[in-house]
N, C-alpha and C positions, 0 to 999 in steps of 0.2 A: 462140381456141384451144379445143379440146375436151379436157376432163379427165374421166377415169373416176372416178365416185363409188362405184357399186355394180357389181361385176363380174358377168358372166353366170354363172348356176349350171347352166343347161342348154345343151348343145351341139347343133348340127344333125346331128352324126354321133356315134354312141356307139363305145366301144372295140371291142365285138364286131363291129359292121359294118365298121369300119376294118380289123380283122384279117382278116375274111372276104374283103373285096374286095382286100386286099393279099396274100392267101394266106399269112398269118403265123400260125404255131402257137405255143402256149405262153403262159404268164401272167406270166413273169418281168418283162416290160417294160410291163405294163399301166399302171402309174402314169406312166411316161415317155410312153406313147402318149396318155394322157389330156391331159398337158401339151402335147404336140405338136398335138393336135386344137384345144386352146384357142389356141395360137399360130397355127395355120393359119387358124382362123376370124377372129382379129384381123387377120391379113394380108389376107384376102379383104375384110373390112369396110373396112380402110384403103384398099385399091386401088379399091373400088367405091362406097363410101358407102352400101352396102346392108346393113342390120342382119340378122344371122343368129340372134341370141340376144338376149333381153331383158336390158338393162343400163341404168344411170342415169348421166348425165353432167351436168357444168356446161359451159356454152359462153359465151364472150365474143366475140360477132360484131364484125366491123369494119364500120363504116358502118351504114346502115339498109336494110331490105328484103332482108336476106340470107336465103337458103334454109337450112334446117337441114342441117348437114353430114353427117348420117346419117339414113336413112329406111328403113322407116316408123318414125315416132316421134311422140310427143305432148309438148307443152310442159306441164310440171307446176308452173312458177313463176307468180307473179302477173305480169300484163302490166306492162311497164316496169321490172321488177326485173332487175338485172344482178348476177352472171352469170345467164343463162337456164338453167333446169334442164329437162332433157329425159329421157324414158324411151323406149327403143326398144320397139316392139311388132311384131315380125316375125311373119309368117305362115309357112306351110310354105316351107322353103328350096328354091330352084331346084336342080334336079339338077346342073347344070354347076358351081354354086358349092359344093355338097356334094362333088362330084368334085374340085374344086380343093383343098379341105381335105384330102381323102384323099390326093391326089397329094403335097401338102406333107408329110404324115406319112410316106408311103412314101420320099420323097427324104431326109428327115431320118433315117429308120431305115437306109437304104442308105449314106448319107454323113454320119455323125455330126459331121464337122467343118464342115459347111455351116451357115450362119446362115439365119434365116427370110428375111432380105433377099435373100440369094443365091438361095434357092429361088424367091422371088417374081419374080426376073428370068428364070427359065426360060421359054422360049417356049411350052411346053405349059401351064404355069400361066397365062401371059398370055393364051393363046387361050381358056382356060376362063372367065376373068373378064371378058374384053373386052366381050361383049355386055351386061354389067351395069354397066359404068362410067358414072358420071354426069359430065357436063361442067358444072362450075359456072362462072358468069361471073367 
């Protein structure tokens, strides 16, 4: 199981870009939009196994020879030590995954009663993340 130790501090999309792409004016909801961006990034990472922001995790793999559950990442713990400590090291975020984060923010702004899980089921969101899904054995 993957457990977050140190949360991401930088996001692949900033508040101003999200507001511009969603054609949203005003600053009253900036703090909420920031949290929605984080939730959207986490949903994209969960759906794809592709890291969009640097964070640190502990991981307890089942069996041997298992692939890291999120990539790109490096192992920061000593070999043979459990749980395994990993830090994600993402490069520039792919545009379709950045768009998925922004889509999620837009849906949560338009429909505040929706959960992240409900938005993640949306076919548009699924289409944006599909090319980046990893299939693990």
